[in-house]
N, C-alpha and C positions, 0 to 999 in steps of 0.2 A: 744153788746156794739159798739158804733160808735166812730170813730176817728175824732177829730176836729183838723184842722191845722190853726194856727194863724200867721199872719204877724204882729209883734208888734214893738213898738218904745218906748224907755224910755230914760230919761236923767240921766246919772250917774255922780258921782263925785268921786275923789280919791286923794290919797296922795302917793307920791313916793320919795325916796331918790336917788339922782344921784351924783356920784363922778365925778368931772371935775376940770379943771384948773381954770375956772372962771365961773361966772353966765351965760355969753353968750354961752359958750360951753355946760353947763348943759341944758340950754333952747333948744339949737340946738339938743342935744341928745333926749330930751323929745319930741320935735315936729317931729322928724324923726322916732320915735318908731312905730312899727305896733301896731294896737289895741290889738292883741293877746299878744304881749310882754308887753304892758302897763298894761293890766289886770293881767298878770302873776306876775308882779313885784310891784304891787300897793296894797294898802288897798283901797277898794272902796265900795260904797254903792249907794243907790237910795232913794229918799224920797217917791217914788211911787206915788206922786201926778201928775206926768206928764206921767205916763205909759198909753198907749192907744193901742187899737187894730186897725190896719190899714185895714186889710182884714181878713175874716174868711172863711174857707171851712168846711161846716157842713156835710161832707160825701156825700153819694150818693143821698140823698133826696133834697139837695139844691145846687144851683150853688154858686160860690164864692160871698161873701157878703162884701160890704164895711162896715165901722164901724157903720154908721147910720142904715143900714138894719139889721146888726147883733144885735144892741141894741133893735130894734123893735121886732125882732124875740125872743130874750132872754126875753124881758119884757112881751111878749104875752104868755109865757109858765107858 
């Protein structure tokens, strides 16, 4: 079995509740959260329409491929 490594990108959206004294404070807390903290404290999802492979490494038989080369390889199989 071959290991495949993908560098991917996706657009996610989420919802979080933040306690603060005012809206400006809540916004500042939100904008200063690390991505990890944001994901841990949010309900989130992706519509999966914008997910894409940026690069793929198809193991020892191929060099790293950009998304166009990966799609050509995948479609030829």
